C-alpha positions as CSV (number, residue, x, y, z in Angstrom):
1,M,73.7,-30.0,-97.1
2,M,70.8,-28.3,-95.4
3,T,68.1,-31.1,-96.8
4,L,70.4,-33.5,-94.7
5,K,70.4,-31.0,-92.0
6,T,66.8,-30.9,-91.1
7,E,65.8,-34.3,-92.1
8,L,68.4,-35.2,-89.3
9,A,66.8,-33.0,-87.0
10,L,63.6,-34.0,-87.2
11,K,64.9,-37.2,-86.7
12,Q,65.9,-36.0,-83.3
13,L,62.6,-34.5,-82.4
14,D,60.9,-37.6,-83.2
15,K,63.1,-38.7,-80.5
16,D,62.3,-35.8,-78.1
17,K,66.2,-35.1,-78.2
18,I,66.0,-31.5,-77.8
19,N,69.2,-30.4,-77.6
20,A,70.3,-32.6,-80.1
21,V,67.4,-30.8,-82.4
22,R,68.8,-27.4,-81.5
23,K,72.3,-28.0,-82.2
24,E,70.9,-28.6,-85.7
25,L,68.6,-26.2,-86.4
26,Q,72.4,-23.9,-85.3
27,E,74.4,-25.0,-87.8
28,L,71.6,-24.5,-90.2
29,N,70.7,-21.3,-89.8
30,H,74.3,-20.5,-90.4
31,I,74.9,-22.0,-93.5
32,S,72.2,-19.8,-94.5
33,K,73.4,-17.0,-93.5
34,T,76.7,-18.3,-94.6
35,S,74.9,-19.0,-98.4
36,M,72.9,-16.1,-98.6
37,K,75.6,-13.9,-98.3
38,E,78.1,-16.0,-100.1
39,V,74.4,-15.0,-103.3
40,R,74.8,-11.5,-102.7
41,Q,78.2,-11.6,-103.5
42,L,78.2,-13.2,-106.1
43,I,74.9,-11.0,-107.3
44,N,77.1,-7.9,-106.8
45,N,79.9,-9.8,-109.2
46,L,77.7,-10.1,-111.6
47,K,75.8,-7.0,-112.3
48,Y,76.2,-4.9,-114.8
49,R,78.2,-1.9,-114.8
50,T,78.8,1.2,-117.3
51,V,82.4,2.2,-118.5
52,S,81.7,5.5,-116.4
53,E,80.9,3.6,-113.0
54,E,83.5,0.7,-113.2
55,L,86.3,3.7,-113.8
56,D,85.2,5.0,-110.5
57,N,85.8,1.5,-109.0
58,I,89.4,1.2,-110.8
59,H,90.2,4.4,-109.4
60,D,89.0,3.4,-105.6
61,M,91.1,0.1,-105.6
62,F,94.2,2.4,-107.0
63,T,93.5,4.9,-104.5
64,F,93.3,2.2,-101.7
65,S,96.0,0.0,-102.9
66,D,98.4,3.1,-103.8
67,I,98.3,2.8,-107.8
68,E,98.6,6.2,-109.3
69,L,95.5,5.9,-111.4
70,N,95.6,8.6,-114.7
71,V,92.4,8.0,-117.2
72,E,92.4,10.0,-121.0
73,N,89.4,8.8,-122.8
74,T,87.5,11.0,-125.9
75,I,85.0,8.3,-126.1
76,N,81.3,9.0,-124.7
77,T,81.3,5.8,-123.5
78,D,77.3,6.2,-122.4
79,Q,76.2,5.7,-126.1
80,L,77.9,2.3,-126.3
81,S,76.1,-0.7,-126.9
82,P,75.5,-3.0,-124.1
83,V,77.7,-5.4,-125.3
84,I,80.2,-3.2,-125.7
85,Q,80.3,-1.9,-123.0
86,S,79.7,-5.0,-120.7
87,S,83.1,-6.3,-122.8
88,M,84.5,-3.6,-122.4
89,T,83.8,-3.3,-118.7
90,M,84.9,-6.7,-117.7
91,I,88.2,-6.3,-119.8
92,L,89.2,-2.6,-117.8
93,R,87.9,-5.0,-114.4
94,E,90.3,-8.6,-115.1
95,L,93.3,-5.7,-116.8
96,T,93.7,-4.0,-113.5
97,T,92.8,-7.1,-111.4
98,N,95.4,-8.3,-112.6
99,I,97.5,-5.0,-112.1
100,I,96.9,-4.7,-108.5
101,K,97.6,-8.8,-107.7
102,H,100.2,-9.5,-109.6
103,A,102.0,-6.3,-111.2
104,K,104.0,-4.3,-108.0
105,A,102.9,-1.2,-109.6
106,K,103.4,2.8,-108.7
107,N,100.9,4.1,-111.7
108,C,98.7,3.0,-113.8
109,Q,97.3,4.4,-117.3
110,I,94.8,3.7,-118.8
111,R,93.4,5.1,-123.0
112,L,89.7,4.8,-123.8
113,S,89.9,6.4,-127.3
114,R,88.1,5.1,-131.0
115,N,89.4,5.1,-134.4
116,K,87.3,2.5,-136.2
117,Q,87.7,0.2,-133.6
118,I,87.2,1.1,-129.8
119,I,90.4,1.1,-128.7
120,I,91.6,0.7,-125.0
121,E,95.2,0.7,-123.6
122,V,96.2,-0.1,-120.4
123,S,100.2,0.1,-119.0
124,D,102.1,0.4,-116.4
125,D,105.4,0.6,-114.2
126,G,104.7,-2.5,-112.7
127,Q,107.3,-6.1,-113.2
128,G,105.9,-6.9,-116.1
129,F,105.6,-10.1,-117.9
130,R,108.9,-13.2,-117.2
131,E,108.2,-14.5,-121.0
132,L,105.9,-14.0,-123.2
133,T,104.3,-17.8,-123.9
134,G,100.7,-17.0,-126.3
135,E,98.9,-18.0,-122.3
136,E,98.9,-14.5,-121.0
137,L,95.0,-13.0,-120.5
138,L,93.1,-16.0,-121.9
139,S,90.2,-15.0,-120.3
140,I,90.0,-11.9,-122.0
141,K,90.9,-13.4,-125.5
142,E,88.0,-16.1,-125.1
143,R,86.4,-12.5,-124.1
144,L,86.9,-10.9,-127.8
145,Q,85.8,-14.2,-129.6
146,L,82.3,-13.1,-128.6
147,V,82.8,-9.6,-129.6
148,N,85.3,-9.3,-132.9
149,G,87.9,-7.7,-130.6
150,Q,92.1,-8.3,-130.4
151,I,94.5,-8.1,-127.6
152,E,98.0,-7.3,-127.9
153,I,100.8,-6.7,-125.6
154,L,103.3,-3.7,-126.9
155,S,105.4,-3.8,-124.3
156,P,105.7,-7.1,-121.5
157,V,108.2,-4.9,-119.5
158,Q,108.8,-1.7,-117.7
159,P,106.0,-0.1,-119.3
160,T,103.5,-3.3,-119.8
161,L,101.3,-2.3,-122.6
162,I,98.8,-4.0,-124.1
163,R,96.3,-2.7,-126.1
164,I,92.5,-4.3,-127.1
165,S,90.6,-3.5,-129.9
166,L,87.1,-3.9,-130.7
167,E,84.5,-4.0,-133.2
168,E,81.2,-2.2,-133.0
169,K,79.6,-2.9,-136.6
170,G,76.9,-6.0,-135.1
171,L,76.9,-5.4,-131.2
172,S,74.1,-3.8,-130.6
């Protein structure tokens, strides 16, 4: 689009149509600013966050959404590998975004613990799943394939309870 507008402006300039050139340049300027804003937003969304940073972000989002958040974390997340931290942050982001967008919840609890695996449990008091079809949370299931993880919906409604387990071995 920008190339086309530039070529059009050059042709108009050759014909001494200054107002037409001005119009094309103004549109190019607008497209450029909009594109740069979108790229910055994309990069910001992709930026690596630690689990601690993501939990802080979730807390802020929930406060803004009037959802009470309780976090129980018994893991020193700073000692986790970057692969595990990245997986955990993306999973937490998706689950909590779903709560904000769809659950109509007033309360949410996140529990991070370690047994033989890393366990993430997220529960809320929202409306839950109408029915379970096996197609729920597909992007999380796909992400978990990369890190030998599993997801279980332990309770589909009142409270909704989802448990994720992640293997730590071989993921440094």
